VOKOLGU-830926 format. One record per residue (C-alpha): x, y, z; residue number from 1; chain. Coordinates in Angstrom, 3 decimals, decimal comma. Example, Ala and Ser with C-alpha at 12.3 -4.5 7.8 and 13.67 -1.06 7.14 Angstrom:
// VOKOLGU-830926
{node {12,300 -4,500 7,800} 1 'A'};
{node {13,670 -1,060 7,140} 2 'A'};
// end
This chain:
// VOKOLGU-830926
{node {173,534 -110,451 -121,759} 1 'A'};
{node {171,459 -108,696 -119,118} 2 'A'};
{node {170,957 -105,722 -121,451} 3 'A'};
{node {169,553 -108,075 -124,110} 4 'A'};
{node {167,301 -109,709 -121,511} 5 'A'};
{node {165,887 -106,298 -120,490} 6 'A'};
{node {165,178 -105,431 -124,132} 7 'A'};
{node {163,328 -108,688 -124,811} 8 'A'};
{node {161,690 -108,896 -121,380} 9 'A'};
{node {161,242 -105,287 -120,168} 10 'A'};
{node {159,366 -106,444 -117,082} 11 'A'};
{node {162,598 -108,010 -115,814} 12 'A'};
{node {163,737 -104,582 -114,581} 13 'A'};
{node {160,434 -103,831 -112,817} 14 'A'};
{node {160,453 -103,360 -109,088} 15 'A'};
{node {158,479 -105,796 -106,897} 16 'A'};
{node {155,813 -103,124 -106,375} 17 'A'};
{node {155,370 -102,601 -110,124} 18 'A'};
{node {155,115 -106,349 -110,665} 19 'A'};
{node {152,431 -106,642 -107,998} 20 'A'};
{node {150,455 -103,852 -109,643} 21 'A'};
{node {150,825 -105,551 -113,012} 22 'A'};
{node {149,587 -108,868 -111,635} 23 'A'};
{node {146,666 -107,096 -109,939} 24 'A'};
{node {145,711 -105,438 -113,234} 25 'A'};
{node {145,872 -108,769 -115,052} 26 'A'};
{node {143,626 -110,352 -112,450} 27 'A'};
{node {141,077 -107,564 -112,812} 28 'A'};
{node {140,867 -107,877 -116,615} 29 'A'};
{node {141,045 -111,679 -116,648} 30 'A'};
{node {137,240 -112,187 -116,407} 31 'A'};
{node {136,733 -109,999 -119,477} 32 'A'};
{node {139,657 -111,623 -121,316} 33 'A'};
{node {138,364 -115,101 -120,516} 34 'A'};
{node {134,860 -114,160 -121,622} 35 'A'};
{node {136,200 -112,652 -124,844} 36 'A'};
{node {138,243 -115,759 -125,650} 37 'A'};
{node {135,454 -118,231 -124,839} 38 'A'};
{node {132,346 -116,399 -126,029} 39 'A'};
{node {133,613 -114,151 -128,846} 40 'A'};
{node {136,930 -115,190 -130,360} 41 'A'};
{node {136,388 -118,958 -130,223} 42 'A'};
{node {132,870 -118,819 -131,767} 43 'A'};
{node {134,196 -116,545 -134,533} 44 'A'};
{node {137,073 -118,882 -135,399} 45 'A'};
{node {134,774 -121,887 -135,145} 46 'A'};
{node {132,170 -120,326 -137,443} 47 'A'};
{node {134,878 -119,431 -139,966} 48 'A'};
{node {135,972 -123,067 -140,072} 49 'A'};
{node {132,365 -124,279 -140,198} 50 'A'};
{node {131,686 -122,038 -143,212} 51 'A'};
{node {134,014 -124,261 -145,251} 52 'A'};
{node {132,250 -127,463 -144,223} 53 'A'};
{node {128,955 -129,303 -144,370} 54 'A'};
{node {128,036 -129,580 -140,714} 55 'A'};
{node {126,590 -132,876 -139,506} 56 'A'};
{node {125,085 -133,047 -136,042} 57 'A'};
{node {125,761 -136,764 -135,514} 58 'A'};
{node {128,884 -137,085 -137,661} 59 'A'};
{node {132,147 -135,218 -138,255} 60 'A'};
{node {131,929 -132,135 -140,442} 61 'A'};
{node {132,725 -132,604 -144,126} 62 'A'};
{node {135,255 -130,167 -145,593} 63 'A'};
{node {133,940 -128,657 -148,853} 64 'A'};
{node {136,136 -125,578 -149,250} 65 'A'};
{node {134,405 -122,675 -150,972} 66 'A'};
{node {131,367 -124,722 -152,010} 67 'A'};
{node {129,060 -122,950 -149,538} 68 'A'};
{node {130,128 -119,530 -150,802} 69 'A'};
{node {129,657 -120,530 -154,438} 70 'A'};
{node {126,216 -121,909 -153,636} 71 'A'};
{node {125,265 -118,653 -151,903} 72 'A'};
{node {126,088 -116,621 -154,997} 73 'A'};
{node {123,586 -118,735 -156,964} 74 'A'};
{node {120,935 -118,616 -154,249} 75 'A'};
{node {118,009 -116,444 -155,397} 76 'A'};
{node {116,691 -115,896 -151,879} 77 'A'};
{node {120,116 -114,690 -150,745} 78 'A'};
{node {119,919 -111,843 -153,261} 79 'A'};
{node {116,332 -111,083 -152,226} 80 'A'};
{node {117,408 -110,902 -148,582} 81 'A'};
{node {120,387 -108,707 -149,455} 82 'A'};
{node {118,179 -106,363 -151,509} 83 'A'};
{node {115,595 -106,046 -148,718} 84 'A'};
{node {118,296 -105,345 -146,146} 85 'A'};
{node {120,009 -102,808 -148,397} 86 'A'};
{node {116,649 -101,068 -148,883} 87 'A'};
{node {116,307 -100,690 -145,125} 88 'A'};
{node {119,874 -99,377 -144,833} 89 'A'};
{node {119,552 -96,865 -147,675} 90 'A'};
{node {116,041 -95,628 -146,810} 91 'A'};
{node {115,567 -96,395 -143,144} 92 'A'};
{node {118,861 -95,209 -141,656} 93 'A'};
{node {119,034 -91,728 -143,296} 94 'A'};
{node {115,345 -91,023 -142,674} 95 'A'};
{node {115,729 -91,981 -139,014} 96 'A'};
{node {118,783 -89,742 -138,634} 97 'A'};
{node {117,007 -86,780 -140,225} 98 'A'};
{node {113,915 -87,304 -138,086} 99 'A'};
{node {115,964 -87,671 -134,902} 100 'A'};
{node {117,939 -84,515 -135,697} 101 'A'};
{node {114,792 -82,461 -136,298} 102 'A'};
{node {113,184 -83,771 -133,108} 103 'A'};
{node {116,351 -82,952 -131,152} 104 'A'};
{node {116,231 -79,370 -132,467} 105 'A'};
{node {112,631 -79,038 -131,272} 106 'A'};
{node {113,459 -80,549 -127,884} 107 'A'};
{node {116,385 -78,165 -127,524} 108 'A'};
{node {114,088 -75,127 -127,606} 109 'A'};
{node {113,607 -73,371 -124,298} 110 'A'};
{node {109,917 -74,012 -123,687} 111 'A'};
{node {107,780 -74,583 -120,636} 112 'A'};
{node {107,511 -78,304 -119,917} 113 'A'};
{node {110,645 -79,093 -121,908} 114 'A'};
{node {111,616 -82,033 -119,678} 115 'A'};
{node {108,160 -83,578 -120,104} 116 'A'};
{node {108,435 -83,463 -123,888} 117 'A'};
{node {111,871 -85,075 -123,742} 118 'A'};
{node {110,563 -87,926 -121,614} 119 'A'};
{node {107,630 -88,470 -123,996} 120 'A'};
{node {109,975 -88,733 -126,977} 121 'A'};
{node {112,339 -91,093 -125,153} 122 'A'};
{node {109,798 -93,506 -123,637} 123 'A'};
{node {109,227 -95,567 -126,848} 124 'A'};
{node {112,930 -96,428 -127,039} 125 'A'};
{node {112,812 -98,218 -123,669} 126 'A'};
{node {109,787 -100,347 -124,572} 127 'A'};
{node {110,921 -103,959 -125,192} 128 'A'};
{node {111,308 -104,633 -128,906} 129 'A'};
{node {108,960 -107,628 -128,900} 130 'A'};
{node {106,225 -105,739 -127,061} 131 'A'};
{node {106,589 -102,724 -129,360} 132 'A'};
{node {106,465 -104,937 -132,464} 133 'A'};
{node {103,287 -106,667 -131,297} 134 'A'};
{node {101,763 -103,268 -130,568} 135 'A'};
{node {102,532 -102,099 -134,094} 136 'A'};
{node {101,095 -105,292 -135,576} 137 'A'};
{node {97,802 -104,244 -133,986} 138 'A'};
{node {98,220 -100,618 -135,146} 139 'A'};
{node {98,830 -101,803 -138,725} 140 'A'};
{node {95,826 -104,154 -138,799} 141 'A'};
{node {94,053 -103,509 -142,082} 142 'A'};
{node {90,473 -103,630 -140,788} 143 'A'};
{node {90,615 -102,735 -137,096} 144 'A'};
{node {94,002 -101,081 -136,694} 145 'A'};
{node {94,106 -97,614 -135,162} 146 'A'};
{node {96,112 -96,214 -138,081} 147 'A'};
{node {93,717 -97,223 -140,862} 148 'A'};
{node {90,755 -96,294 -138,663} 149 'A'};
{node {92,168 -92,780 -138,271} 150 'A'};
{node {92,810 -92,551 -142,014} 151 'A'};
{node {89,217 -93,561 -142,768} 152 'A'};
{node {87,959 -90,685 -140,605} 153 'A'};
{node {89,667 -88,231 -142,969} 154 'A'};
{node {88,515 -90,029 -146,112} 155 'A'};
{node {91,667 -92,025 -146,909} 156 'A'};
{node {91,616 -95,765 -147,514} 157 'A'};
{node {94,655 -97,113 -145,680} 158 'A'};
{node {96,830 -99,778 -147,319} 159 'A'};
{node {97,283 -103,336 -146,167} 160 'A'};
{node {100,436 -102,601 -144,212} 161 'A'};
{node {101,332 -106,172 -143,310} 162 'A'};
{node {100,121 -108,054 -146,378} 163 'A'};
{node {101,040 -105,695 -149,206} 164 'A'};
{node {104,649 -106,261 -150,413} 165 'A'};
{node {104,894 -102,589 -151,404} 166 'A'};
{node {104,049 -101,350 -147,901} 167 'A'};
{node {105,696 -103,962 -145,662} 168 'A'};
{node {109,184 -102,398 -145,576} 169 'A'};
{node {107,905 -98,796 -145,289} 170 'A'};
{node {105,756 -99,966 -142,358} 171 'A'};
{node {108,857 -101,285 -140,606} 172 'A'};
{node {110,701 -98,020 -141,263} 173 'A'};
{node {107,820 -95,992 -139,802} 174 'A'};
{node {107,866 -98,207 -136,742} 175 'A'};
{node {111,604 -97,496 -136,454} 176 'A'};
{node {110,890 -93,746 -136,349} 177 'A'};
{node {108,719 -94,314 -133,299} 178 'A'};
{node {111,631 -95,808 -131,353} 179 'A'};
{node {114,448 -93,401 -132,257} 180 'A'};
{node {114,642 -91,898 -128,767} 181 'A'};
{node {118,255 -92,981 -128,207} 182 'A'};
{node {119,389 -91,201 -131,361} 183 'A'};
{node {117,439 -88,097 -130,350} 184 'A'};
{node {119,169 -88,020 -126,956} 185 'A'};
{node {122,618 -88,318 -128,562} 186 'A'};
{node {121,818 -85,474 -130,962} 187 'A'};
{node {120,396 -83,422 -128,101} 188 'A'};
{node {123,614 -83,752 -126,132} 189 'A'};
{node {125,561 -82,593 -129,184} 190 'A'};
{node {123,296 -79,583 -129,701} 191 'A'};
{node {123,790 -78,494 -126,104} 192 'A'};
{node {127,583 -78,605 -126,561} 193 'A'};
{node {127,528 -76,060 -129,408} 194 'A'};
{node {129,072 -72,795 -128,149} 195 'A'};
{node {126,417 -70,094 -127,920} 196 'A'};
{node {129,026 -67,562 -129,091} 197 'A'};
{node {129,126 -69,171 -132,541} 198 'A'};
{node {125,368 -68,841 -132,982} 199 'A'};
{node {125,380 -65,283 -131,659} 200 'A'};
{node {128,223 -64,284 -133,975} 201 'A'};
{node {126,380 -65,749 -136,969} 202 'A'};
{node {123,213 -63,899 -135,954} 203 'A'};
{node {125,108 -60,616 -135,666} 204 'A'};
{node {126,487 -61,192 -139,155} 205 'A'};
{node {122,918 -61,336 -140,464} 206 'A'};
{node {122,554 -65,098 -140,824} 207 'A'};
{node {118,973 -66,332 -140,857} 208 'A'};
{node {117,727 -69,207 -138,682} 209 'A'};
{node {118,172 -71,693 -141,527} 210 'A'};
{node {121,641 -70,376 -142,363} 211 'A'};
{node {122,705 -70,743 -138,737} 212 'A'};
{node {121,299 -74,257 -138,747} 213 'A'};
{node {123,024 -75,286 -141,997} 214 'A'};
{node {126,385 -73,547 -141,590} 215 'A'};
{node {126,895 -73,788 -137,813} 216 'A'};
{node {124,698 -76,431 -136,188} 217 'A'};
{node {124,963 -79,160 -138,815} 218 'A'};
{node {128,794 -79,024 -139,060} 219 'A'};
{node {129,136 -78,933 -135,274} 220 'A'};
{node {127,088 -82,125 -134,838} 221 'A'};
{node {128,636 -83,885 -137,853} 222 'A'};
{node {130,777 -86,216 -135,658} 223 'A'};
{node {127,588 -87,293 -133,893} 224 'A'};
{node {125,910 -87,800 -137,269} 225 'A'};
{node {128,804 -90,022 -138,371} 226 'A'};
{node {128,585 -92,005 -135,125} 227 'A'};
{node {124,829 -92,516 -135,464} 228 'A'};
{node {125,162 -93,312 -139,161} 229 'A'};
{node {127,717 -96,068 -138,640} 230 'A'};
{node {125,807 -97,587 -135,733} 231 'A'};
{node {122,576 -97,371 -137,716} 232 'A'};
{node {124,087 -99,128 -140,727} 233 'A'};
{node {125,561 -101,899 -138,569} 234 'A'};
{node {122,286 -102,422 -136,698} 235 'A'};
{node {120,151 -102,327 -139,830} 236 'A'};
{node {122,255 -104,957 -141,601} 237 'A'};
{node {121,406 -107,214 -138,642} 238 'A'};
{node {117,701 -106,308 -138,636} 239 'A'};
{node {115,752 -109,273 -137,281} 240 'A'};
{node {113,292 -109,084 -134,395} 241 'A'};
{node {110,680 -106,669 -135,729} 242 'A'};
{node {110,544 -108,273 -139,176} 243 'A'};
{node {110,332 -111,772 -137,727} 244 'A'};
{node {107,395 -110,813 -135,516} 245 'A'};
{node {105,688 -109,123 -138,463} 246 'A'};
{node {106,135 -112,296 -140,513} 247 'A'};
{node {104,918 -114,621 -137,771} 248 'A'};
{node {101,769 -112,512 -137,407} 249 'A'};
{node {100,750 -113,505 -140,931} 250 'A'};
{node {99,455 -117,041 -140,544} 251 'A'};
{node {98,664 -117,332 -144,258} 252 'A'};
{node {102,340 -117,049 -145,144} 253 'A'};
{node {104,255 -120,099 -144,020} 254 'A'};
{node {107,103 -122,195 -145,298} 255 'A'};
{node {107,005 -125,967 -145,465} 256 'A'};
{node {108,406 -126,232 -141,940} 257 'A'};
{node {105,411 -124,348 -140,587} 258 'A'};
{node {107,464 -121,260 -139,734} 259 'A'};
{node {106,503 -117,963 -141,403} 260 'A'};
{node {109,409 -116,363 -143,233} 261 'A'};
{node {109,668 -113,103 -145,126} 262 'A'};
{node {105,927 -112,545 -145,476} 263 'A'};
{node {104,434 -111,149 -147,580} 264 'A'};
{node {106,068 -112,604 -150,714} 265 'A'};
{node {109,566 -112,361 -149,213} 266 'A'};
{node {109,279 -108,571 -148,997} 267 'A'};
{node {110,463 -108,735 -145,364} 268 'A'};
{node {112,984 -111,520 -145,901} 269 'A'};
{node {116,009 -109,779 -144,428} 270 'A'};
{node {119,532 -111,101 -144,260} 271 'A'};
{node {119,499 -112,050 -140,581} 272 'A'};
{node {116,141 -113,774 -140,936} 273 'A'};
{node {117,426 -115,840 -143,855} 274 'A'};
{node {120,562 -116,704 -141,889} 275 'A'};
{node {118,427 -117,796 -138,926} 276 'A'};
{node {116,224 -119,868 -141,216} 277 'A'};
{node {119,178 -121,703 -142,761} 278 'A'};
{node {120,867 -122,340 -139,416} 279 'A'};
{node {118,053 -123,238 -137,032} 280 'A'};
{node {115,247 -124,466 -139,297} 281 'A'};
{node {117,121 -126,126 -142,173} 282 'A'};
{node {120,052 -126,975 -139,845} 283 'A'};
{node {122,584 -126,009 -142,517} 284 'A'};
{node {125,122 -124,561 -140,107} 285 'A'};
{node {127,947 -124,501 -142,623} 286 'A'};
{node {125,847 -122,559 -145,108} 287 'A'};
{node {124,626 -120,210 -142,369} 288 'A'};
{node {128,195 -119,612 -141,165} 289 'A'};
{node {129,177 -118,647 -144,710} 290 'A'};
{node {126,228 -116,236 -144,785} 291 'A'};
{node {127,386 -114,746 -141,477} 292 'A'};
{node {130,922 -114,132 -142,743} 293 'A'};
{node {129,657 -112,564 -145,946} 294 'A'};
{node {127,547 -110,245 -143,804} 295 'A'};
{node {130,615 -109,434 -141,691} 296 'A'};
{node {132,594 -108,491 -144,804} 297 'A'};
{node {129,725 -106,356 -146,135} 298 'A'};
{node {129,406 -104,456 -142,852} 299 'A'};
{node {133,184 -103,991 -142,639} 300 'A'};
{node {133,367 -102,598 -146,176} 301 'A'};
{node {130,417 -100,254 -145,596} 302 'A'};
{node {131,955 -98,972 -142,359} 303 'A'};
{node {135,335 -98,315 -143,989} 304 'A'};
{node {133,695 -96,587 -146,958} 305 'A'};
{node {131,616 -94,376 -144,656} 306 'A'};
{node {134,694 -93,453 -142,621} 307 'A'};
{node {136,535 -92,557 -145,806} 308 'A'};
{node {133,739 -90,685 -147,571} 309 'A'};
{node {132,648 -88,672 -144,548} 310 'A'};
{node {136,119 -87,228 -143,874} 311 'A'};
{node {135,251 -84,207 -146,040} 312 'A'};
{node {132,096 -83,204 -144,161} 313 'A'};
{node {132,922 -84,303 -140,621} 314 'A'};
{node {134,306 -81,431 -138,550} 315 'A'};
{node {135,710 -81,450 -135,048} 316 'A'};
{node {136,015 -78,650 -132,509} 317 'A'};
{node {139,644 -77,824 -133,241} 318 'A'};
{node {138,840 -77,183 -136,898} 319 'A'};
{node {136,642 -74,161 -136,110} 320 'A'};
// end
């Protein structure tokens, strides 16, 4: 009987000292566990339930099953928001990774004043997002913005960055390049971990600079590329602040509630903005919860696909 008790309850054979250590460990992690249960797990379960209901503020929720999800599939603006977000993921994330990698290579060169250059590249990433977005609204101003003014000096008529549907998303992507300092630093740390012997051996074998870059450097930093890629995809699917500030800066584009949304012509109507609009302006919390869970599934599928697809080109130190 005691043997069975020890198998089911292994802590029964612990010494008093081990039990005290166990209790101490539980006490140390209890604030995190309590926070996770109250502020993460409970809201997730609650939102999942709410997604199957019509939420009433002053009355009990009305269970409607999959009605919210079926309505979403026939919602034209849902597909517009999903397209705009996918555009940012497909164009914005890879271009940011490539730009950050190239900047990291330049910052890894042994030059005088190297630390100063690194600080200059990193400073934009620590500027608050709201402040940076407002700054870029001024830069993108069609008539008085510094960007179009500089283009006019060289004989180029700059586009209407904030009011032209064809340029609104590219403008946001360009602004994202300005704040990619965190990605640059991560790449820079990976470049500095590459064994110098590998590069020297490739050089002795007659490899050119580009060949060393493509066949040695790129494979060695591929785990970092995968890490940045997955984080970039997850963050971009939740893209909100910059686009919302861009939209609110266009007073001529407003919805019936008086709140700008997706200006111009829904070209910056991203998924998170549409979710926010449904939840906190239309007060359709059940519909918004269904949108949130669809977004969760999309991000989960994309992450799993990336992990699966990138197995062939992601190399780790022990494979060399």
